[in-house]
C-alpha positions as CSV (number, residue, x, y, z in Angstrom):
1,M,53.0,40.7,39.2
2,A,51.9,43.6,37.4
3,I,48.0,43.6,36.5
4,G,47.8,43.0,33.0
5,D,51.1,40.9,32.6
6,D,50.7,38.1,30.0
7,I,49.8,34.5,31.4
8,R,52.8,32.2,30.9
9,N,53.4,28.6,31.4
10,P,54.1,27.6,35.1
11,S,57.4,26.8,36.4
12,Q,55.5,24.7,39.3
13,E,57.9,26.3,41.7
14,D,57.3,28.7,44.6
15,E,59.4,31.4,45.7
16,N,61.5,29.0,47.6
17,G,62.3,26.8,44.7
18,A,59.7,24.1,45.8
19,I,57.6,22.2,43.4
20,E,53.8,23.1,44.0
21,S,51.0,21.3,42.7
22,Q,48.2,23.6,41.2
23,N,45.5,21.1,41.4
24,D,43.9,21.8,44.5
25,G,40.5,20.4,43.7
26,Y,39.0,23.8,42.7
27,G,39.8,24.0,39.1
28,Y,43.0,25.5,38.0
29,D,44.0,25.4,34.6
30,P,47.2,23.6,34.5
31,E,48.7,25.7,31.7
32,K,47.3,29.0,32.7
33,T,47.7,29.9,36.3
34,E,50.8,31.8,36.5
35,M,51.8,35.2,35.4
36,R,55.6,35.7,34.2
37,G,56.4,32.6,36.1
38,R,54.8,33.3,39.3
39,K,52.1,31.1,40.8
40,M,48.7,32.9,41.3
41,S,47.0,31.5,44.4
42,R,43.3,31.2,45.0
43,I,41.7,33.3,47.8
44,G,39.5,30.4,49.0
45,G,36.9,27.7,47.9
46,P,34.2,28.5,45.2
47,A,30.9,30.1,45.9
48,T,28.5,27.6,46.9
49,I,25.0,29.2,46.5
50,G,23.0,27.7,43.5
51,L,25.5,24.9,42.9
52,N,24.6,21.3,42.4
53,E,27.1,19.6,45.1
54,S,26.9,16.3,43.0
55,D,28.2,18.1,39.8
56,S,31.7,19.4,39.7
57,D,31.0,21.4,36.5
58,S,31.2,24.7,38.2
59,V,34.6,24.1,39.7
60,M,36.2,22.8,36.8
61,S,39.2,24.4,34.9
62,V,38.3,26.2,31.7
63,G,39.6,23.2,29.6
64,R,37.4,20.6,31.6
65,Q,34.5,23.0,31.2
66,L,34.9,23.0,27.4
67,E,35.1,19.3,27.2
68,K,32.0,18.9,29.6
69,E,29.6,20.9,27.3
70,S,31.0,19.5,24.1
71,S,28.1,17.1,23.7
72,N,25.5,19.8,24.6
73,S,23.3,21.3,22.1
74,I,23.8,24.8,23.7
75,K,27.6,25.7,24.2
76,Y,28.4,28.7,26.5
77,R,32.3,28.9,26.3
78,T,32.3,29.8,22.6
79,C,33.4,33.5,22.7
80,S,36.6,34.6,21.3
81,W,38.4,37.9,22.3
82,Q,36.9,39.6,19.2
83,K,33.5,38.6,20.3
84,T,34.2,39.7,23.9
85,A,35.2,42.9,22.5
86,A,32.1,43.5,20.5
87,L,30.0,42.9,23.5
88,L,32.2,45.4,25.6
89,F,31.8,47.9,22.6
90,S,28.1,47.7,22.7
91,E,28.2,48.0,26.5
92,Y,30.3,51.2,26.6
93,I,29.6,52.9,23.2
94,C,26.1,53.6,24.1
95,L,23.4,56.3,24.5
96,A,25.3,57.5,27.7
97,I,28.0,58.9,25.7
98,M,25.3,61.8,24.8
99,S,25.4,62.9,28.5
100,F,29.0,64.0,28.2
101,P,28.5,67.5,26.9
102,Y,26.0,68.2,29.7
103,S,28.6,67.0,32.1
104,Y,31.3,69.2,30.4
105,S,28.9,72.1,30.7
106,V,28.4,71.6,34.4
107,L,32.2,70.7,35.3
108,G,33.9,72.9,32.5
109,L,35.8,71.5,29.8
110,V,39.0,71.0,31.2
111,P,38.0,69.4,34.6
112,G,35.6,67.1,32.5
113,L,38.2,65.9,30.2
114,I,40.6,65.3,33.1
115,I,37.9,63.4,35.0
116,T,37.1,61.3,31.7
117,V,40.7,60.1,31.3
118,I,41.1,59.5,35.1
119,V,37.9,57.4,35.3
120,A,38.9,55.5,32.1
121,G,42.2,54.6,33.6
122,L,40.7,53.4,36.9
123,V,38.2,51.4,35.2
124,Y,40.9,49.8,32.9
125,Y,43.0,49.1,36.0
126,T,40.0,47.5,38.2
127,S,38.8,45.6,34.9
128,L,42.3,43.9,34.9
129,I,41.9,43.1,38.6
130,V,38.4,41.3,37.7
131,W,40.1,39.4,34.9
132,E,42.9,38.2,37.0
133,F,40.6,37.1,39.8
134,C,38.5,35.2,37.0
135,V,41.6,33.5,35.7
136,R,42.4,32.2,39.4
137,H,38.9,31.0,39.8
138,P,37.6,29.7,36.7
139,E,34.4,28.5,38.2
140,V,33.3,32.2,38.8
141,R,30.1,32.4,36.7
142,D,29.2,36.3,37.5
143,V,29.9,39.0,39.9
144,C,27.6,37.3,42.6
145,D,30.0,34.3,42.9
146,L,32.9,36.8,42.8
147,G,31.3,38.8,45.7
148,Q,30.9,35.9,48.0
149,M,34.4,34.6,47.6
150,L,35.8,38.1,48.0
151,F,34.2,38.4,51.6
152,W,35.3,35.1,53.0
153,G,32.3,32.9,51.6
154,W,29.6,34.8,53.6
155,K,26.4,33.7,52.1
156,W,24.6,37.1,52.9
157,V,27.3,39.0,50.7
158,W,26.1,36.5,47.8
159,Y,22.4,37.5,48.4
160,A,23.2,41.4,48.8
161,T,25.4,41.3,45.7
162,A,22.6,39.4,43.9
163,V,20.0,42.1,44.7
164,M,22.3,45.0,43.6
165,F,23.3,43.0,40.5
166,L,19.5,42.6,39.4
167,L,18.5,46.0,40.3
168,N,21.6,47.5,38.5
169,N,20.7,45.6,35.4
170,T,17.0,46.1,35.6
171,F,17.7,50.1,35.8
172,I,19.6,49.9,32.8
173,Q,16.7,48.1,31.0
174,G,14.5,50.9,32.3
175,L,16.8,53.5,31.2
176,H,16.4,52.0,27.5
177,V,12.8,51.7,27.7
178,L,12.6,55.3,28.8
179,T,14.8,56.8,26.0
180,F,13.2,54.6,23.3
181,A,9.8,56.2,24.4
182,E,11.6,59.6,24.4
183,Y,12.6,58.7,20.6
184,I,9.3,57.9,19.4
185,N,8.0,61.3,20.7
186,T,10.8,63.1,19.4
187,M,9.9,61.6,15.8
188,S,6.5,62.5,16.3
189,N,7.3,66.2,17.5
190,N,5.5,65.1,20.7
191,N,2.2,64.8,19.0
192,A,1.9,61.2,18.3
193,G,-1.6,61.2,19.9
194,V,-0.5,57.9,21.9
195,C,0.2,57.9,25.7
196,T,3.8,57.7,26.4
197,V,3.3,54.9,28.9
198,A,2.2,52.8,25.8
199,F,5.4,53.5,24.0
200,S,7.5,52.3,27.1
201,A,5.2,49.1,27.0
202,I,5.8,48.5,23.4
203,T,9.6,49.2,23.9
204,A,9.6,46.5,26.7
205,V,7.8,44.0,24.4
206,I,10.1,44.4,21.5
207,S,13.2,44.1,23.8
208,F,11.6,40.9,25.5
209,F,11.8,39.1,22.0
210,C,15.1,40.3,21.1
211,S,16.4,38.9,24.5
212,L,15.7,35.3,23.9
213,P,19.1,34.2,22.4
214,R,20.7,32.2,25.3
215,T,24.4,32.7,24.6
216,F,26.7,35.7,24.4
217,D,28.2,34.2,21.1
218,T,24.9,34.9,19.5
219,L,24.4,38.4,21.0
220,S,27.9,39.3,20.0
221,K,26.9,39.7,16.3
222,L,23.8,42.0,17.2
223,A,26.5,43.7,19.6
224,T,28.8,44.6,16.7
225,L,25.9,46.3,14.7
226,S,24.8,48.1,17.8
227,A,28.2,49.5,18.5
228,F,28.6,50.6,14.8
229,F,25.3,52.4,14.7
230,T,25.9,54.2,18.1
231,F,29.2,55.5,16.7
232,V,27.6,56.8,13.5
233,S,24.8,58.3,15.6
234,V,27.1,60.3,18.0
235,L,29.4,61.5,15.0
236,L,26.5,62.7,13.2
237,A,25.4,64.7,16.3
238,A,28.9,66.3,16.6
239,I,28.9,67.3,12.9
240,F,25.4,68.6,12.8
241,A,26.1,70.6,16.1
242,G,29.1,72.2,14.3
243,I,27.2,72.9,10.9
244,E,23.8,74.0,12.1
245,D,22.9,77.8,12.5
246,H,22.2,77.8,16.2
247,P,21.4,75.3,19.0
248,E,18.1,74.4,20.1
249,G,16.3,77.5,22.2
250,Y,19.0,79.9,21.0
251,N,18.2,83.5,22.0
252,T,14.5,83.0,22.6
253,P,12.7,84.8,25.6
254,D,12.9,81.6,27.5
255,G,15.9,80.1,25.9
256,G,18.8,78.4,27.7
257,K,18.9,77.2,31.2
258,T,17.2,78.9,34.1
259,G,19.4,81.4,35.6
260,L,21.9,81.7,32.4
261,L,21.9,84.5,29.9
262,T,20.7,83.8,26.4
263,G,22.9,84.7,23.2
264,E,25.9,82.9,21.8
265,P,26.9,79.6,23.2
266,I,29.0,79.9,26.4
267,V,31.9,77.4,26.6
268,L,33.8,77.5,30.1
269,A,37.0,75.9,30.9
270,V,36.3,75.5,34.3
271,P,32.8,75.4,36.5
272,A,30.4,78.4,36.4
273,A,30.6,80.4,39.6
274,G,27.8,79.3,41.9
275,T,27.9,75.8,40.5
276,T,26.3,73.4,43.2
277,F,27.5,70.3,45.0
278,V,24.5,68.3,43.4
279,A,24.8,69.5,39.9
280,G,28.7,68.8,39.9
281,M,28.3,65.5,41.6
282,N,25.7,64.3,39.2
283,A,27.8,65.5,36.2
284,F,30.7,63.4,37.5
285,L,28.5,60.3,38.1
286,N,27.2,60.6,34.5
287,I,30.6,60.1,33.3
288,S,31.4,57.5,35.9
289,Y,28.5,55.4,34.7
290,T,29.3,55.4,31.1
291,F,32.8,53.9,31.9
292,I,32.0,51.6,34.6
293,G,30.7,48.3,33.3
294,Q,32.8,45.9,35.4
295,I,29.7,44.0,36.7
296,T,29.3,42.2,33.4
297,I,33.0,41.2,33.0
298,P,32.7,38.0,35.0
299,S,29.7,36.9,33.0
300,F,31.6,37.7,29.6
301,I,34.8,35.9,30.7
302,A,32.8,32.9,31.8
303,E,32.0,32.4,28.2
304,M,35.1,32.9,26.7
305,K,37.1,30.1,25.1
306,D,40.3,31.5,26.2
307,P,40.0,34.0,29.2
308,A,43.6,34.8,28.9
309,D,42.9,36.9,25.8
310,F,40.4,39.3,27.7
311,P,43.0,42.0,28.1
312,K,43.1,42.3,24.1
313,A,39.6,43.1,24.1
314,L,39.8,45.5,27.0
315,R,42.7,47.5,25.7
316,V,40.9,48.3,22.3
317,V,37.7,49.2,23.8
318,T,39.3,51.5,26.5
319,I,41.3,53.4,23.8
320,C,38.2,53.9,21.7
321,E,36.3,55.0,24.6
322,I,38.6,57.8,25.7
323,I,38.8,59.1,22.1
324,V,35.2,58.9,21.2
325,F,33.8,60.1,24.7
326,S,36.0,63.1,24.7
327,L,35.8,64.1,21.1
328,V,32.1,63.8,21.0
329,G,31.4,65.5,24.6
330,S,33.9,68.5,23.7
331,V,32.7,69.1,20.3
332,I,28.9,69.2,21.0
333,Y,29.5,71.3,24.3
334,A,31.6,73.7,22.1
335,Y,28.7,74.4,19.6
336,T,25.9,74.3,22.2
337,G,27.4,75.8,25.2
338,T,26.6,75.9,28.8
339,Q,23.3,77.5,28.4
340,Y,21.7,75.2,25.6
341,N,23.0,71.9,26.6
342,T,20.8,68.9,27.4
343,A,21.0,65.3,28.3
344,P,20.8,63.5,25.9
345,A,22.8,66.0,23.8
346,F,20.3,65.3,20.8
347,G,18.0,67.7,22.4
348,S,20.7,70.5,21.9
349,L,20.5,70.3,18.1
350,G,18.3,73.3,16.9
351,N,17.8,71.7,13.3
352,H,14.8,69.3,14.1
353,L,15.7,67.1,11.0
354,Y,19.3,66.8,12.0
355,K,18.1,65.8,15.6
356,K,15.9,63.1,14.0
357,V,18.4,61.8,11.7
358,A,21.2,61.5,14.3
359,F,19.0,60.0,16.9
360,S,17.5,57.4,14.6
361,F,21.0,55.8,14.2
362,M,20.8,55.1,17.9
363,I,17.8,52.8,17.6
364,P,19.7,49.5,17.6
365,T,21.5,50.6,20.8
366,L,18.3,51.6,22.5
367,I,17.2,48.0,22.0
368,F,20.3,46.2,22.3
369,L,21.9,47.4,25.5
370,G,19.0,46.8,27.5
371,V,18.8,43.2,25.9
372,L,22.4,42.5,26.9
373,Y,21.6,43.4,30.5
374,A,18.4,41.3,30.5
375,S,20.5,38.4,29.2
376,V,23.1,38.9,32.0
377,S,20.4,38.9,34.6
378,A,18.5,35.9,33.1
379,R,21.6,34.0,32.7
380,F,22.4,34.4,36.3
381,L,18.9,33.4,37.6
382,F,18.6,30.6,35.0
383,F,22.0,28.9,35.8
384,R,21.3,28.8,39.5
385,I,17.7,27.1,38.7
386,F,19.3,24.5,36.1
387,E,22.9,24.0,37.1
388,G,23.9,20.4,36.7
389,S,20.7,19.6,34.7
390,K,20.1,18.9,31.1
391,H,17.9,21.9,30.8
392,K,21.0,24.3,31.0
393,G,22.8,23.1,28.0
394,N,20.1,21.6,25.7
395,H,16.8,22.6,24.1
396,T,14.0,21.5,26.6
397,V,10.6,22.9,26.8
398,L,11.0,23.7,30.6
399,G,14.3,25.3,29.9
400,W,13.2,27.6,27.4
401,A,10.0,28.5,29.2
402,T,11.8,29.3,32.1
403,W,14.3,31.4,30.3
404,A,11.5,33.2,28.7
405,G,9.6,33.5,32.0
406,I,12.7,35.3,33.6
407,L,13.1,37.5,30.8
408,A,9.5,38.6,31.0
409,V,9.8,39.4,34.6
410,T,12.9,41.5,34.1
411,W,11.2,43.7,31.3
412,I,8.2,44.0,33.6
413,M,10.4,45.5,36.3
414,A,12.2,47.6,33.8
415,F,8.9,49.3,32.4
416,I,8.1,50.2,36.0
417,V,11.3,51.7,36.7
418,A,11.2,53.7,33.4
419,E,7.8,55.1,34.6
420,V,8.7,55.8,38.2
421,I,12.0,57.6,37.5
422,P,11.2,59.3,34.2
423,F,14.2,61.4,33.6
424,F,17.6,60.5,31.8
425,S,20.4,62.4,33.8
426,D,19.2,61.6,37.3
427,L,18.4,58.0,36.6
428,L,22.1,57.6,35.1
429,S,23.2,59.3,38.3
430,L,21.1,57.1,40.7
431,M,22.6,53.9,39.0
432,S,26.2,55.1,39.2
433,S,25.9,56.1,42.8
434,L,24.0,53.0,44.2
435,F,25.6,50.2,42.1
436,D,28.9,51.6,40.4
437,S,30.5,52.5,43.9
438,F,30.4,48.7,44.6
439,F,30.9,47.2,41.1
440,G,33.2,49.9,39.9
441,F,35.5,50.6,42.9
442,I,34.9,48.8,46.2
443,F,34.7,45.2,45.2
444,W,38.1,45.6,43.1
445,G,40.2,47.3,45.6
446,T,39.1,44.7,48.0
447,A,39.9,41.9,45.4
448,Y,43.5,43.2,44.8
449,M,44.1,42.9,48.5
450,R,42.9,39.6,49.0
451,M,44.8,38.2,46.0
452,R,48.0,39.8,46.9
453,K,47.6,38.4,50.4
454,A,47.0,34.9,49.0
455,D,50.1,35.1,46.8
456,Y,52.5,36.5,49.5
457,G,51.0,35.8,52.8
458,P,49.9,38.2,55.7
459,G,52.9,40.5,55.3
460,W,52.6,40.8,51.5
461,I,52.8,44.7,51.7
462,S,56.2,44.8,53.2
463,K,57.3,41.5,51.2
464,R,56.7,43.4,48.0
465,G,58.4,46.5,49.0
466,I,57.6,49.8,47.3
467,R,55.2,48.1,44.9
468,G,53.3,46.6,47.8
469,L,53.1,49.9,49.5
470,F,51.9,51.5,46.3
471,G,49.3,48.8,45.4
472,F,47.9,49.0,48.8
473,V,47.6,52.9,48.8
474,S,46.2,52.8,45.4
475,N,43.6,50.2,46.2
476,V,42.8,51.8,49.5
477,V,41.9,55.2,47.3
478,I,39.9,53.0,45.1
479,I,37.7,51.8,47.8
480,I,37.5,55.4,49.2
481,I,36.1,56.6,45.8
482,G,33.7,54.0,45.9
483,C,32.5,54.8,49.4
484,Y,32.3,58.5,48.5
485,M,30.3,57.8,45.4
486,L,27.8,55.6,47.6
487,S,27.2,58.2,50.2
488,A,27.6,61.8,48.7
489,G,26.6,60.5,45.4
490,T,23.4,59.1,46.3
491,Y,22.6,62.2,48.5
492,A,23.3,64.5,45.5
493,T,21.1,62.4,43.1
494,V,18.3,62.1,45.4
495,Q,18.1,65.7,46.2
496,S,18.4,66.4,42.4
497,I,15.4,64.2,41.9
498,I,13.4,65.9,44.5
499,N,14.4,69.3,43.1
500,N,13.2,68.3,39.6
501,Y,9.7,67.1,41.0
502,A,9.3,70.3,43.0
503,A,10.2,72.4,40.0
504,G,7.9,70.6,37.8
505,S,10.6,69.9,35.1
506,V,9.6,66.3,34.7
507,K,6.4,64.4,33.9
508,G,4.8,62.4,36.6
509,V,4.8,58.9,37.7
510,F,3.1,56.7,34.7
511,A,2.0,60.1,33.1
512,C,1.0,60.2,29.5
513,G,2.6,63.5,28.8
514,A,5.2,63.8,25.7
515,N,8.8,63.4,26.7
516,G,10.5,64.0,23.3
517,I,13.7,65.8,23.4
């Protein structure tokens, strides 16, 4: 089976022509567990942590889950593929796009564009692996369930995945707390007269209230607006970079980056001589972070009415990503050059009115994307607490109080992260190396191999011939990429953070200094 094939009605026959039952007690959808006539086998039983053993809701087929919650006042499996696409758009078409010009300035335009396309292709492929896994195991609620199942039901894997899952989401929330504070300082020309810590706290409070809706169906409406305004924001930034006279810091005594000449913007096709490993790795990680979002896909699929439609949403989003990321990154880099570029790239605009206008259209995303990840985290914890109880699917005082309490804790932690790591580019890189290595690569290479072994048995590589060998090698490479990001990427990011603090180029921890761009 090729990843991404349409799901077909089962023939109920194995490769020897024998009739097989797909009702193994773990929740197959009878109509939707084969692709092009070939049975998809489970890799094992469901994840067990957080389940109410007396309630089979979490190990039911999608159809039975829909029937089970039909009488609830809060229904979760309500998203169409269009609404799921809106959630994906809001996750990917985000502020991190504005790190692409900086990444291209470090990597060079040609390698930067090549890396953009390669990472997009890898993420598309691995996202389809995630989807296939979720179709086989419709009881999966999030990446933590998936992680435990991947590694032979080991409970410690579930807990380790849960820690990474919550930290990843909290770091993303913190990134948006940090950036909204940067926005306020930018609008006030770094002269607001209020401590930046207060701006971060205000952002966390606003985001908390925006996080209160409990279903992705509701959030998808906000996601559509968020993605639209982000597109307008980055489009304006690219246009303004092209029509303004000069970028920020142009030809001033201290203009440009340290060690580079001032003058006209310099656009490099390849990395500049002397580019360090730390700088190059951080640029690569910034690009990777923007694309890698598989961590939320199991949660999104768990609320789809028909998970078979997920590839439709994924294809649309991936095509748009490649076009928008490449064009915006290239255009802004071309007009701001290697020596005047900043991350986020709004800071490269020399006309302060242009900067403020373009940055202002980013407001919905500065709030919403953190809200989306807070909701994913809260849903993960909430479902574990109330699985099988009336509080999960109905409006109860205890249910809403717990939901609000979980959200409050996540935003307090996000506020702390934003103040401890108060810089944009390195925070992106740190998240990418620590978490995207697993949730972007290692998990899904492993998932591919486990699913193929479940389908074909121990000798699955030889049984599938050249396809088996190619699939095995490809996914080993994916796992190696993840391991490299985890080791070399984390080293490069930590070293960059140390260098930035030593150079005094960032404000201190919980400092009141303005951080406008």
